[in-house]
N, C-alpha and C positions, 0 to 999 in steps of 0.2 A: 504493499500500500504506499502511496505517496503521503508525505507528511505535511503537505501544504493545505490540508483541511482537517477539521476535527471530526474523525469518524465516530467517536463515542457520542459527541453532541448531536450529530445527525441521527444516529440510531435512537438516541433518547427522544428526539423530536418526533420520530416516527412512532415510537412506543406510546408517547403522550398525545399523539394525533394533533400535534401543533403544525398543521399543514401550511398555514399562512406564513409562519416564521420559516418553515422548512423551504418553502418555495423561494423566499428571499435569499436564503443561503445558497440554494442550487443555482440561482441566476448569476451568482458571482463566481461559480466554479467552472473549471474546464470540462468539456464534454467527456474527455477520457476519464477524468476523476469521477464524474457522475456515473459512468458505466461501471467503474470498479466498485463504487458505493452500492449500486443496484445488485451487484454480484453477491453482496453480503446479506441481502434480504431474501425472505421467502417469496413465493410467487405472488401471493395476495398483496404483500407490501410493495413488491416491484411494480405491480400494475397501478397501485394508488400513487406512488411517487412519480411514475412515468407520466401519468395524466396531469401532474402539476406543471410539467414543462411546456413552454411555448412550442408550437409545431416545428419550427425550424431547428430548435435545439433538440427536440425529441428525435428528429430524424438523424441528426449527427450522433446522438447518444446510442441510438439503435444500431448503427453500423459498428460501434466500438464494443458492443457486447461480445464477450469472448465465446460464449457457448451458444451454438445454434438452437439448442433446446430452450434456452431463455428467450431467444427471439421468437421461437415457435409459440411458446406459451403467451407471450405478449400479443402476438398477432391474433391468437385465439380469443384473448380477452377484450381486444379493441372492437368497437362497433365498425361497421362498414365506413361510416363517415370519418371516424378517427383514423382508420387504416388508410383511407384515401388521402387524408391530410399529410400523414407521414410519408406515404409513397410519392406524393407530389413534390416533397422537399428533398427526396433522395436523388443522388445522381444515378444515371442509368446503370453504370457498371456496378455500383453498390447493390442496386436492386437485383441484378443478375447474380451476384455473389451470394446474396441471401437465398434466392430461389433455388440455386444449385444444392443447397444443404437442407432443403425442406421436403417433407413428404408431399405426395401428389395432391391431397385434399387442400393443403395449405397453399400450394402453388396455384391451384385453380382459383382459390379465393383472392390471392394477390392479383392475378391476371384479370379477374372480374372487376377489380377496383382500380384498374388503370385505363386510360383512354386508348382508343383504337391505334393511334400512331405509336404510343409508347409500347403497347402490347406487341405490335409488329416488330419494333426494334429489339425488344427483349427476346422474342422468338428467334430473330435473326442471330443474335449473339449466342443464344443457347445452342444453336445448330453447329457452331464452330467446335472443332475437337478440343477436349478438355485442357490439353497442354499447349494450345496454340496461342499466338498473339491475339487472334480474333476473340478468344474467350475472355481476355482481360482488358480489352479496349473499351473506351466509351465513345458514343457517337455525339457527345455534347461538346462541340468545339466551335470556335469562331472561324469562319472562312470569308475571305475578301476577294473581290474581283480585281484583276491586274489593271484594268482601265479606270478604276475608281480613284478619286483623289484622297489625300490624307484626311481632309475635312469630312468627306462622305464616309470614309472608313470609321472615323471616330463616332459619327452619328450612328452607324450600324452597330459598333461595339456597345454603345450606351443602350441601344434598343434590345439587343439579344444577349448581351454579356452576362446579365444577372444569373441566368440559368445554366451557364456553361461551366465546365470543370476548371478551365483556365482561360484567362483573357490576355495573359502576358505574351504568349506566343500565338500569332494568328497565321492561318494557312491560306495561301493564295491559290485559287483554283479557277479553272475555266471549263465549263461542261463537266465538272466534277474531277477533271484531270489535275493532279497536284503539280503546280508550276514552281512554287517556292514558299518561303516563310518570311514573315516580318514580325519583329518584336514591337511591343508598345513603346519601348525606349527609342527605337528608330523612328517611329511615328511622331513621338513628342519632339524629336530633334529635327524634324523635316518641315519644310514649308507646307501650308495647307493646300496649295495648288499642285504639289508634287503627286505624280501618279504612282500607285503601289508597284506597278511593274518596273519602275525605274529604281526603286529602293529595296526591293525584295532580295533575299538571299536565295540564289537558284541551286546552290550545291547542297541539296537537302538529303539528309540521312533518313531513310524510311525502311520499313519492314513489311513483308507480305503477311497477309492474314493467317497463313498456315505455318508460319515460322515458329519454332519452338520457343515457348515463353521464357525458359531459363536463359537461352541465348540472347533473347531480346533484353532481359533484365541486365545482363552483363554489359550490353551496349551503353546503358545509362552511365555506368562507371567509366567505361572506356572513352566515351565522347563527351562526358560531363554535361549530360542533357537534363532538362527539366520536363520535357515531353517529347514523344516520338510518334510521328504520323504512321498510320497503318494503311497500306494500299492493297488493292486486289491485283489480279493478273494483268489488268490493263492500265495500271498506274492510277486508278481512280481512288480518291481519298475516301475511305469508309469509316475511319475513326482515329482516335489517338490513344496512346498509353501514357499516363502521367507518372511522375517520379514515385508517388506514394504506392501506386499499384506495383511498380517494379520492385520496390523494397519489400512489399508483401510476398512477392514471388521468391525473392532471394531468401527471406526468413523461412518461408515454407520449405524450400528446397534444402536449405542448410539443416533445418530440423530433421527433415526426412533422411538426409545423409548421415547425420549423427546417430539416428535411431538404427539405421541399417548397419553402421559401423559398430554399434554396440550389440548387434544381433537381436534387434527388436523390430517386429513388424510395425511400420509407420501408423500413427494415429493422429487424427486432427482435433482431438479433444484435449483440454487442459488436464494436467496430471491428476489433480484432486477431483475432477469431474469424471474421470475414467474409472469404471467399476473394477472390483477385484477380479471378477471372472474375465472381463475384457482384457485387463492387463495380463492375466495368466495366458490367455489365448494368443496374445501378441508375442509373448516371450517363449512359450514352450516349444514351438516348432523348431526354432533355431537351436535351443538347448538340447533337444532330442537328437537333432542331426549332428551337432558337435560332439555329443556324448558318444553316439554310435561311431563317428569318424575317429574318435580317440581310441577306439578298440585296436586300431592299427598299432598304436603305441604299446599297448599291452602285448600284442602278438610279437613285436620286436623284442621286448624285454624277455618274454617267455623263450623265444628262439635262442637268446644268448644267456640263458639261465646258468649254464655250466661255467661260462666265463665270469659271471658275477660271483658265483660260489667260490671260484678259485682266487678272486681278488675282490673281496667284499667292499673295500674302501671306495671302489669305483662308484658304488651306489650313491654315496653321499654327495657326489658332484652332479648327479643327474638334474636336480631342480635348478641349480645355477646355470647349467648349460641350456636347458629348455627355456628358462626365464629370459636369459640374455638373447637367445635366438629369437624368441617371440617379440621382445622389445625392439630388436634391430629390424625385424621385418615390418613391424608396425610403423616405425619411423619412416621407412621408405614408402610404404603404402599410403600413409597420410599425406606425405609430400607430393606423391604422384597423383593421388585422387584430387588434391587441391589444384594442382597444375592442369589436370584434365578439365575440371569444372570451370576454371578461369580461361580455358582455351589456350594456355601457354604451351602445352604439348599435345600431340595427337599420335596415333599408332605408328605413323611413318617415322616418328622420332625415337622409336623403341631402342635402336642400337645406340644412339647418343645417350639416352637415359641409362641404358644398361652399362655402358662404358663409364659413365660418371659414378654410378652407384657401386660398381666393382672397385674403382679406385678409392672411394670413400670407405668401402667395406674393408679393404686391405689395411688402410690406415687405422681404422677403428679396431680391427681384429688384432693387429700387431700390438697396439697399446694395451688392449684388454688382456691379451695373452701374457705380455711382459709383467703387467701389474699382478695378474693372477699367479704367475710363477713365484714372484717375490712373496706374495701372501701365503701360498701353500708351503713354501720353505720356512718362512719366518713364523707364521702363526700355526698352521696345521701340524707341521713336523716338530718345530722347536718349542713354541709356547704350550701347545696342547699335547706335546710329547707323544705323537702318533708315529711310530716307526714304519707303519705301512705306507705312509706318504713318502715315497722314494722319488729320486730324480726322474726315473723312467715314467712313473705314474704321473708326476707333474707335467712331464713333456706330453704325455697322451692327452691329459685334460686341456692343456694350453693349445696344442695343435688342433684338437677338436673344437675348442672355443673359437679359434681364428677361422677355421673352415665353416663352422656353423654360422658365424656372423656374415661371411661372404655369401653363403647359400641363402640365408634369410633375406638379405638385401636384394639379391637377384629375384627371389620369389616375390618379395614385397613390392618391387617395382614392375615386374612383368605381368603378374596376375591381374591387377586393375586395368592395365592397358589392353590385355587380351580380352577382358570382360567388356570393355568399351567397344572393341572391334566387333564382337559377336552380338552386341546389342543388349548386354546385361549392365545394370547400374554398377559402376566401379566400386561404389561404397559397400556393396555386398561382399567384395573381396577384401574387407578390412580386418581389423585386429583378430576377432575370434577365429575366422576361417584360416587366415595366414598362420596364426599361432599353432593351430592343430597340424597343419602341413609341416611347419618348421620343427615341431616337437618330434615328429616321426623321422625327419631327415637328420636331426641332431643325434638321435639315438643310433641310427644306422652308421653315421660317421664315427661316433664314439666307440661303438663296439668293433667296428671294422679296424680302426687304428689300434685299439687295445689288443685285439687278438694277434695282430702282426708285431707290434712293438714289444708287448709283454709275453708273447708266446703262450697265451692261455686258451 
């Protein structure tokens, strides 16, 4: 919770039904904070407080409610007139976002309470693929004619700008074809008689309606944009994507990647609003798969049981080797997954990535092996007085450590790139999966070296 408002006081006003005083407090608050406050209330209280808000503020608060279930309950409690007032104040892309998370009966009620033109635009946006630029764009933008003067354009902005998502950037079109962009700053600094075609920027960065929304979101950071025009196959301007929508996409994709990297099926609900059964269901498939895949580790240990019995001290170093290998692989995979998501590398760069990671792995492996050799001789053999930790045993462990780090980094960088190539989300090939693979590899390397060097 933000601390720029007194939550306890607001809750007390609700409990004492001091709605006049509560309304005064709400009018001075930010819409995001009001949405967080509503989240603290039960359904009946939410509805009462929501009805205290002016319709423009109510619409803003509605879009900031974290849980789609809260939005659904509010829609169910509002009369058709109240619902119409809220929908009239919402931007089109926000309405579409809400509809996408609602059950069919709620969707039909929302569409019933919008005018024919808005309904047509909503249906058009809903028809775009879920992960496309078309699905997150808004059709509420200001467009100007290239032959219009600056004075005529200002008159148009004043007339239509109130209901548009942004007026700072205006788009110049002729027969709906995107010709250029012009900012309000440029208009303000130009003479009233100047024609828009003479001052517009023609080098326009735009995206197609079917372009992947994650790639589109990255363009905002790359080109430092506040809005991005969306065109169809014939370069006709059909909508714009604003910075706030791009940030929502980046947050959503980042959250999804983190969940996959932690071996959790993605969820769009807040943590405390997700039920125990639903949380179990999102985690158990990966845990089950990883548990079964770890069987290979057990098979390898069983296969070399005789070697372990002949040199029991080797067993004590298995956790260190597995842990270091897993951590090394995770470092590489996270770096490569980030580079893939930012478009810094692609599959054609696999040899360059591999060469870099091998060199890093050799440096890391040599340092870790040297430090571990000193530790085994000084601590395990001398301080802990363990005569079984001999120089040959230390050499086996250190050589295994170095080779494990090299293998782990190779696996960590190549698996995400291979996943991207075959159309699987690279985040899936993150820590848990790579750790399981590296565990098996480290044991194979360990016992192979031990049987040769120690002759067991």
